C-alpha positions as CSV (number, residue, x, y, z in Angstrom):
1,M,247.0,110.2,88.4
2,R,249.9,112.1,90.0
3,S,248.0,115.3,90.3
4,V,245.4,113.4,92.3
5,L,247.8,111.5,94.5
6,D,250.3,114.2,95.3
7,P,248.0,116.3,97.4
8,A,247.0,113.2,99.3
9,I,250.6,112.2,99.9
10,V,251.4,115.7,101.1
11,R,248.5,115.7,103.5
12,L,249.6,112.3,104.9
13,A,253.2,113.4,105.3
14,S,252.2,116.7,107.0
15,G,250.7,114.8,109.9
16,Q,253.8,112.7,110.3
17,S,256.6,115.2,110.3
18,D,256.9,114.7,106.5
19,A,257.5,111.0,106.7
20,F,255.4,108.2,105.2
21,S,255.6,104.5,104.6
22,R,255.4,102.2,101.6
23,E,252.3,100.5,103.2
24,Q,250.6,103.9,103.4
25,L,251.5,104.7,99.8
26,L,250.1,101.4,98.6
27,A,246.9,102.1,100.5
28,L,246.6,105.4,98.5
29,G,247.0,103.5,95.2
30,V,250.7,104.3,94.6
31,H,252.6,101.4,92.9
32,D,256.1,100.3,93.7
33,S,257.3,101.5,90.3
34,L,256.3,105.1,91.1
35,I,257.9,104.9,94.5
36,H,261.2,103.8,92.9
37,R,261.0,106.6,90.3
38,R,260.3,109.3,93.0
39,V,263.3,108.1,95.1
40,S,265.5,107.8,92.1
41,D,264.8,111.4,90.9
42,G,265.2,112.8,94.4
43,R,261.5,113.8,94.9
44,W,261.4,111.5,97.9
45,T,264.2,110.6,100.3
46,K,264.5,107.1,101.6
47,V,265.0,107.2,105.4
48,H,264.6,103.5,106.4
49,P,263.6,100.5,104.4
50,G,260.0,101.2,103.3
51,V,260.0,104.7,104.8
52,F,260.4,107.9,102.9
53,R,260.4,111.7,103.6
54,L,259.6,114.8,101.5
55,P,262.9,116.5,100.9
56,G,263.9,119.9,102.1
57,A,261.9,120.0,105.3
58,S,263.5,120.6,108.7
59,H,262.2,117.5,110.6
60,G,264.4,117.4,113.8
61,W,264.0,114.7,116.5
62,L,260.3,114.4,116.2
63,G,260.7,113.7,112.5
64,D,263.3,111.0,113.2
65,L,260.9,109.6,115.8
66,W,258.0,109.5,113.3
67,A,260.2,107.9,110.6
68,A,261.5,105.2,113.0
69,R,258.0,104.5,114.2
70,L,256.8,104.0,110.6
71,A,259.7,101.6,110.1
72,V,259.0,99.6,113.2
73,G,255.4,99.3,112.2
74,P,251.9,100.3,113.3
75,I,251.9,98.2,116.5
76,A,254.9,100.1,117.9
77,V,254.2,102.5,120.8
78,V,256.6,105.3,121.7
79,S,258.0,104.4,125.2
80,H,260.8,104.8,127.7
81,E,263.1,107.8,127.0
82,S,261.2,108.9,123.9
83,A,257.9,108.8,125.7
84,A,259.5,110.8,128.6
85,Q,260.6,113.5,126.1
86,L,257.2,113.7,124.5
87,H,255.6,114.1,127.9
88,G,258.1,116.8,128.8
89,L,259.5,114.9,131.8
90,R,262.7,116.5,133.2
91,N,266.0,114.8,133.9
92,C,265.6,112.2,131.2
93,A,267.9,111.3,128.4
94,T,266.8,113.1,125.3
95,G,267.2,112.6,121.5
96,L,266.7,108.8,121.7
97,L,264.3,106.8,119.6
98,T,262.7,104.2,121.8
99,F,259.6,102.0,121.2
100,T,257.8,99.0,122.6
101,V,256.2,96.2,120.6
102,P,254.4,93.0,121.7
103,H,256.8,90.2,122.6
104,G,257.8,88.2,119.5
105,G,258.0,91.1,117.1
106,H,261.4,92.7,117.0
107,P,262.3,94.7,113.9
108,R,265.8,96.1,113.9
109,I,265.8,99.8,112.9
110,K,269.0,101.7,112.6
111,G,269.4,104.3,115.4
112,A,266.3,103.0,117.4
113,V,265.8,100.8,120.4
114,V,262.8,98.5,120.2
115,H,261.7,96.8,123.5
116,Q,259.6,93.7,123.6
117,L,257.0,93.4,126.4
118,R,254.3,90.9,127.0
119,D,252.2,93.3,129.2
120,H,251.5,96.3,127.1
121,P,247.7,96.7,126.8
122,T,246.2,99.8,125.2
123,S,245.0,101.0,128.6
124,W,248.6,102.2,129.2
125,Q,248.7,104.2,125.9
126,L,247.4,107.5,124.7
127,R,247.5,109.5,121.5
128,H,250.0,112.4,121.7
129,E,249.3,115.7,120.0
130,S,252.0,114.8,117.5
131,G,249.8,112.0,116.3
132,L,252.1,109.3,117.8
133,H,250.8,106.6,120.2
134,V,252.8,106.9,123.5
135,T,252.8,105.2,126.8
136,T,251.1,107.1,129.7
137,V,253.2,109.1,132.1
138,E,252.7,106.4,134.8
139,R,253.6,103.6,132.4
140,T,256.6,105.5,131.1
141,L,258.1,105.9,134.6
142,V,257.7,102.3,135.4
143,D,259.3,101.4,132.1
144,L,262.1,103.8,132.7
145,A,262.9,102.0,135.9
146,A,264.4,99.2,133.8
147,T,266.7,101.4,131.8
148,T,267.6,104.3,134.2
149,S,269.8,104.5,137.2
150,H,268.2,104.8,140.7
151,A,269.5,108.3,141.3
152,R,268.3,109.6,137.9
153,L,264.9,107.8,138.2
154,D,264.3,109.3,141.6
155,K,264.8,112.8,140.2
156,V,262.6,112.1,137.2
157,V,259.8,110.8,139.5
158,E,260.1,113.7,141.9
159,E,260.0,116.3,139.1
160,A,257.0,114.6,137.5
161,I,255.1,114.8,140.9
162,L,256.1,118.5,141.3
163,D,255.0,119.2,137.8
164,R,251.6,117.6,138.6
165,R,251.9,115.1,135.7
166,L,250.9,112.4,138.1
167,T,250.5,111.7,141.9
168,W,252.1,109.2,144.2
169,L,248.8,107.4,144.3
170,T,248.5,107.0,140.5
171,L,252.2,105.9,140.3
172,A,251.6,103.4,143.1
173,H,248.5,102.2,141.2
174,A,250.4,101.8,138.0
175,L,253.2,99.8,139.7
176,G,250.7,97.6,141.4
177,Q,249.0,96.8,138.1
178,I,252.2,96.3,136.1
179,A,254.4,94.5,138.6
180,R,255.1,90.9,138.0
181,P,257.9,88.5,139.3
182,G,261.2,89.2,137.5
183,K,260.1,92.3,135.7
184,P,263.2,94.6,135.3
185,G,263.1,97.8,137.3
186,I,260.2,96.9,139.6
187,K,262.3,96.6,142.7
188,K,264.0,99.9,141.9
189,M,260.7,101.7,141.7
190,A,259.5,100.0,144.8
191,R,262.5,101.4,146.8
192,I,261.7,104.9,145.5
193,L,258.0,104.6,146.6
194,D,259.1,103.2,150.0
195,A,261.5,106.1,150.4
196,H,258.9,108.8,149.7
197,V,255.6,107.4,150.8
198,G,256.2,103.9,152.2
199,G,256.0,104.7,155.9
200,R,255.3,101.7,158.1
201,A,253.4,98.6,157.2
202,V,249.7,98.8,158.0
203,S,248.3,96.2,160.3
204,Q,245.7,93.7,159.1
205,S,243.2,94.9,161.6
206,V,243.5,98.5,160.3
207,L,243.2,97.3,156.7
208,E,240.1,95.3,157.6
209,R,238.4,98.2,159.3
210,V,239.2,100.6,156.4
211,L,237.9,98.1,153.8
212,L,234.6,97.7,155.6
213,E,234.2,101.4,156.0
214,V,234.8,101.9,152.3
215,L,232.2,99.2,151.4
216,E,229.7,100.6,153.9
217,A,230.1,104.1,152.5
218,G,229.5,102.7,149.0
219,A,226.2,101.1,150.2
220,L,227.6,97.7,149.4
221,P,226.8,94.4,151.2
222,M,229.3,93.3,153.9
223,P,231.6,90.4,153.0
224,I,232.7,87.7,155.4
225,V,236.1,88.6,156.8
226,Q,238.9,86.2,157.3
227,F,237.2,83.6,155.1
228,V,239.0,80.3,154.5
229,H,240.8,80.3,151.2
230,P,238.8,78.3,148.6
231,A,241.8,76.1,147.8
232,G,241.3,74.6,151.2
233,A,244.1,72.1,152.2
234,A,246.2,73.1,149.1
235,L,246.6,76.6,150.7
236,P,245.9,76.8,154.4
237,G,244.9,80.2,155.7
238,C,242.3,82.9,155.1
239,V,241.5,85.6,152.6
240,D,240.9,89.1,153.9
241,A,237.2,89.2,152.8
242,A,234.9,87.2,150.6
243,F,231.5,87.6,149.0
244,V,230.5,83.9,149.0
245,A,227.5,84.0,146.7
246,E,229.5,85.8,143.9
247,Q,232.6,83.8,144.7
248,L,234.6,87.1,144.9
249,I,237.7,87.5,147.1
250,V,238.9,91.0,148.2
251,E,242.5,91.2,149.4
252,T,244.0,94.3,151.0
253,D,247.7,95.2,151.0
254,G,249.4,97.4,153.6
255,R,252.9,96.1,153.1
256,R,255.8,98.3,152.3
257,W,256.6,98.2,148.6
258,H,259.8,96.1,148.7
259,T,257.8,93.4,150.6
260,R,255.0,93.6,148.1
261,I,257.4,93.0,145.2
262,A,259.2,90.2,147.0
263,D,255.8,88.5,147.6
264,L,254.5,88.8,144.1
265,A,255.0,85.2,143.2
266,R,253.2,84.1,146.3
267,D,250.3,86.4,145.7
268,H,249.9,85.2,142.1
269,E,249.9,81.6,143.3
270,R,247.1,82.4,145.8
271,D,245.0,84.1,143.1
272,S,245.6,81.2,140.6
273,L,244.6,78.6,143.2
274,A,241.4,80.6,143.9
275,A,240.7,80.9,140.2
276,R,240.9,77.1,139.8
277,E,238.0,76.9,142.2
278,G,236.0,79.4,140.3
279,W,236.8,82.4,142.5
280,Q,237.9,85.9,141.3
281,T,240.3,88.0,143.4
282,L,240.4,91.8,143.7
283,R,243.5,93.3,145.3
284,F,243.5,96.9,146.7
285,L,246.5,98.7,148.2
286,H,246.1,100.7,151.4
287,E,246.9,103.8,149.3
288,H,243.8,103.0,147.2
289,L,241.5,102.5,150.2
290,I,242.6,105.8,151.7
291,G,243.2,107.9,148.6
292,D,240.4,106.8,146.3
293,P,237.7,104.9,148.2
294,G,235.0,105.8,145.7
295,S,236.9,104.0,142.9
296,V,237.4,101.0,145.2
297,A,233.7,100.8,146.0
298,A,232.8,101.3,142.3
299,T,235.1,98.4,141.2
300,V,233.7,96.0,143.8
301,R,230.1,97.0,142.9
302,E,230.6,96.4,139.2
303,V,232.5,93.1,139.7
304,L,229.8,91.8,142.1
305,R,227.1,92.7,139.5
306,V,229.0,90.9,136.7
307,R,229.8,87.8,138.7
308,G,226.3,87.6,140.1
309,S,224.8,87.7,136.6
310,F,227.3,85.1,135.3
311,L,226.8,82.7,138.2
312,A,223.0,83.0,137.9
313,A,223.0,82.2,134.2
């Protein structure tokens, strides 16, 4: 049995910096009694509870990261400072073991920091060449805003832009997607964006014109602009544009970032009130309308298609 299992265990460990977990061993057919004997006779080294390593290998920081990730569990994603180091971002603290898990799961691992977040979908993750799942560069920078000083974060962001690991547009898009009231670090990242690309607030008339130009260029139907909010008396005022048949609202945002963040709660309330009336809201930043109009048009087109089919059913 050992002659069959040993090569499989070596193959498993070789893709994980020589580390492996009890759960992985059990899946291979290894019993706890054999695990205990291998640890007792020194053939395997216990690193964390339920995590082992083949002895004699030089594993370094990446090996420690792999072992800690196995200890935290398969839902853990490398994030924050460790993600920055994997991505090769400069001016970040190195040698740390940092992970994110969904809120509610918080295993304590010696030497590691495990963050709990409610908003951590797989769209902000990728598989690194090391085999570890790690947050994207954009998500990593937004996460770092919660744990890094303003001065250091500013340097990290600037260097990432210079190294072409992302653009100001993709960072702005990430912040717009991730930001929520009270989320740590969001105001800090907003100040950095304002300092570098904020400029002046864009007037509503300019935003309306740009939106209509984007929709026209995408061969999309024209919405009704300055449409009364579906909540009516509960929320006086108008939305920027509306496709009435599909019950779709399009809002544009040309505010400076610190104002956008300050108004997050109000924006969420507007969207929630519209949703109660059966309306969906799409929000586009001025940066998106100018920097990636094709993506904006494609998003509106697809949502119109889906909502049209849904409402017709």
